[in-house]
N, C-alpha and C positions, 0 to 999 in steps of 0.2 A: 421703429426699422423692427418687425421680428425677428426673432432668432430663428436658427435651422429645426431647436426640439420644440418650440412652439408649432410652428409649418408642418410637421412630422405629426404630433398630434391635432391638429385642427383637423388634418386630412382624415384621422380616422372616424372623427364623430360628426354627425349630422345636424345639421342648420337648427332645428329648434332648442339641442344641445347646448348649443353655442350662445342662442339668444336668450335660453336660462343661464345659463354661465357669465353672461355679461351682467344680469340684475344681480347674482350671488358677488361678483367683481364690485358692483355698485353698491349694495347692502341693500336693496330694493327692489321692488316693484317699479315701472315706470317708463324702461328702456323703449323706444319706438325708432329705432331705425332700421326699419325691417318692410318687404316686400308685403303689398295686401291682394287678395285675392286668388285665383287658382293659375297657376302656373303651367306649361307642358315642357317635358325633360325629354331630349332625343334620346337620350339613355339612362333610365330609372334604376338601372341596378349602376350605374358609375357612383364613386365616391365624391365626395365634395369636391368642391372648385374653392380654392384660394390663391389669392392674391390682388396686387395693383390694379385697381379698376386704369382703362386707357380709352378713357370714353369719346364719342361721337354722336352726332344727330344724323339722322337720314329722314328721307321720303320717298314716296315711290306712286301718292296714288294720282296725283298729273306730273304730266310732262315739266321737267326744268324751263324757267324763262330766262335763267341766264343762258350767256354765249358758251357753245361747248367746247373751247377751251378753257374758260373757266372753271367749268365741270370737271376737266381731267384734270387738271392742273390740281385740283384739291383733293381729288381722286389719290392722287398719288402721295399727296402731301398727308391725306390720310392712312396709307400705308406703312407711311413714314413714319408715323407717329406712332403706330402698330407694332411694329418692327423694335422701338427704341425704347427707354425706360426701364426699372428695376425690374426684375422677374422674383419669384413668379408673379403672372399676372392674367386678366382676363380683360378680354372686350365686353363693355359696358354701351351698349348701343341705345338710345330714343329714337322712336321711331314717331316722328310726328305725325303721322295719319292716325294716330291713336287708335281707336277703337274700329276704324276704316281701313286700318293698314291691310295692304294687298301684295307687296311687292317682297318675296324671302329675298333679304340681303345674306342669309345664312345656308347655302345649298353645297356640295362636293367640293367645288372649288373655294368658294370663301374660307370656310372651316381648314381644309388642307394647308391654304397660304398662311392661313391666322397660328395653324399649328406647326407649321413650318418657322415661325417668328418666335418661337417659340411660348407661346400662349396657352394657358390650361382651360380653355374655354371661352364659353360667351354668355353672357345676360342681355336680352333684349325683352320690350313688350311689342318687339316686331313680328313678323313671319319667317319661318324655316320650312326647309323642303330637303328633298333627297333622301328621306328618313333612311332608306336601306346602302345608302351610296356614303354615308359623313365619315372621316376618319375616327378611330377608336381614341379613347383615353380624350377628348375634346368634348366634352358634353356641352349642349347648347340648350340654354332655359330659354323658352320663348313664349310668346303669347298668343302664337297659333300656327296652325300648317297650312299652306298654300302652293299653287302649282306654280305662279308666273311670280317673275320679278320686277314684273310692271315697266314704273318708270323709277325704278332704284338709284337713289344718289347721297352722295353725304352733302350735310347743309353745314354744320360745323363741328370744330373738332377740337377735342380736347375741354371744352365746357363744359358746368357742369349739367349733370342730365338726370330725368325724372322718369325712374323704369317703376312699373305696377305699385304708385305713389310714393315709392322711396328717393330719396335725393341722393346723387351719388355725385361725388368732383374726383376729378383727375387724381388719381394717387391715393385714395382711401383704399384700406385693406378691405377687402368684400370676404366673407362666405358664403356658399350658394351650393343648393342641392336641389334634389325634384321638390321640396317643401316650397323653395323661393331662395330670398337671398336676403343679407344683411351686412351693413358697414358697421366694421370693428372701431370703433371709439378709440382714438391716440389713447388716450388717458389710461385707458383700461388693458393696454397690450401687457404692462410689466404682470400684474396679477392675474391674465385669464388662466392659464396655464396651472396656476393651483385652484382657481376657479371651478375650472373644467373636472379637475379632479375630488377636488371638494364633491362637487354635484353628483358625480356619478357613484362616490361611494355613499353620500347621502341617500340617494334613489334605492342603495340596496337595502337599505333598513324596510322600505314596504315590499317591493320586487320577490325579493326571495321570501319572505313568509309566503304572498299573496300565491308564490309557484310553488310552495309545498303541499305537502299532501296534508289534508285535515282543516286547510286553512278554513275560519269562518270569521263571525263579526268578532266575537271577543280577542281573536288572534290579530285581527285588523288593528284595532281601538288601541292596543297595545304598541303595536309595529307604528302609526302613525304618530302616537305620543314621541315615541324617539324619535321618528322625522322631522316633526316639527324643532324637536329641542334641538337636533343638529343642525335646523338651518338658522337657529338664533344666536 
């Protein structure tokens, strides 16, 4: 479990920074627990969403074949699942319709309900809508925008999901923003704060000279040598 200091730090940095910092913590490149492809964010200026995943699978393109009472019961079980569990948390929802997703699960009502449950946002490969009416401080990172909820219904609750190519298990620690999302490996949590701070400091070795007046190749070559030495 992350502590309050790490949570506060994670909220101040973007997801690419955390992605790089995990490689610093692991001692090399190769970390691959992140999303692929382009995402859409309901509030691109919002800060990062950090929290433990509450997972589910939905579908909407076709009318469900199960009895209505089964669908209704599962829906309430879904909301109970979202209302429970460790906090901070975010909903991570796989739309089984994939590229053919048409049902906007994330509109004004559903986002407001989830925010009321204490969740920090949502990550889905599915559809969002009501962009002008979504609550503040609840970013939705989605695959598309559309007008209809179609036949949206819950299929599974608390099972592993795949969103933008990233596999997420219920309870995984997630960092997400307008760039996408990643799963923070449990083994890296104890060293992650130090890795983030080291990354930010080493980046300054290049960024500060590059932003200074009179920067040229000679200055770059010197700065890059210092940068590489600091990373080893």
